[in-house]
C-alpha positions, -999 to +999 in steps of 0.1 A: +521-042+413+484-053+418+471-078+443+463-101+413+500-104+405+515-107+440+512-070+451+500-059+485+463-059+494+442-044+521+441-065+553+439-064+591+456-091+612+435-107+639+436-088+672+467-095+692+486-114+665+510-086+657+518-084+695+531-119+697+569-123+697+564-154+675+548-132+648+579-111+645+601-142+643+577-156+616+579-124+596+617-124+597+617-160+586+593-152+557+616-124+546+646-148+546+626-173+527+616-147+501+653-138+496+664-175+495+637-183+469+654-160+445+686-182+445+670-214+432+648-226+404+612-216+411+597-251+407+625-266+428+617-241+456+580-248+455+586-285+458+611-280+486+587-258+506+558-283+500+580-312+513+592-291+543+556-282+553+546-319+550+575-329+572+570-304+600+553-330+623+585-351+620+609-328+638+636-345+659+659-332+685+697-332+678+714-354+705+744-330+706+730-295+709+693-303+717+679-281+689+649-294+669+656-301+633+634-312+604+642-338+578+660-326+547+653-359+531+625-384+536+616-419+524+580-430+528+574-468+526+556-496+544+535-473+565+565-453+578+587-423+572+625-425+575+640-390+577+675-378+573+685-349+595+714-325+596+720-300+624+740-267+622+764-283+648+774-308+621+756-338+635+737-360+610+713-388+619+682-407+607+649-412+625+619-434+617+583-426+622+551-448+619+527-428+598+496-442+616+509-430+650+491-400+665+514-369+664+516-345+693+523-310+681 
């Protein structure tokens, strides 16, 4: 497989990146994403990832287990975003965000 059709290419990560514990977590997550992507229609997967990336600033903390979750569904209207959230603990909720508010990340 060549680099032009998704194969590996020559690279060197920035100094220290590969030493970060977060980098190993990110690589494991990307591996899981690659495996999950094989289970759904390609265009549906691309749309879901695009939506998820756009929703990253709108993470909210589960009131039961205190884990940050990201919206699995969002409605954007009247200058705001209303997100639907579902936690692994079973808790579901909605949260609203003003889209013109500064986000702290």
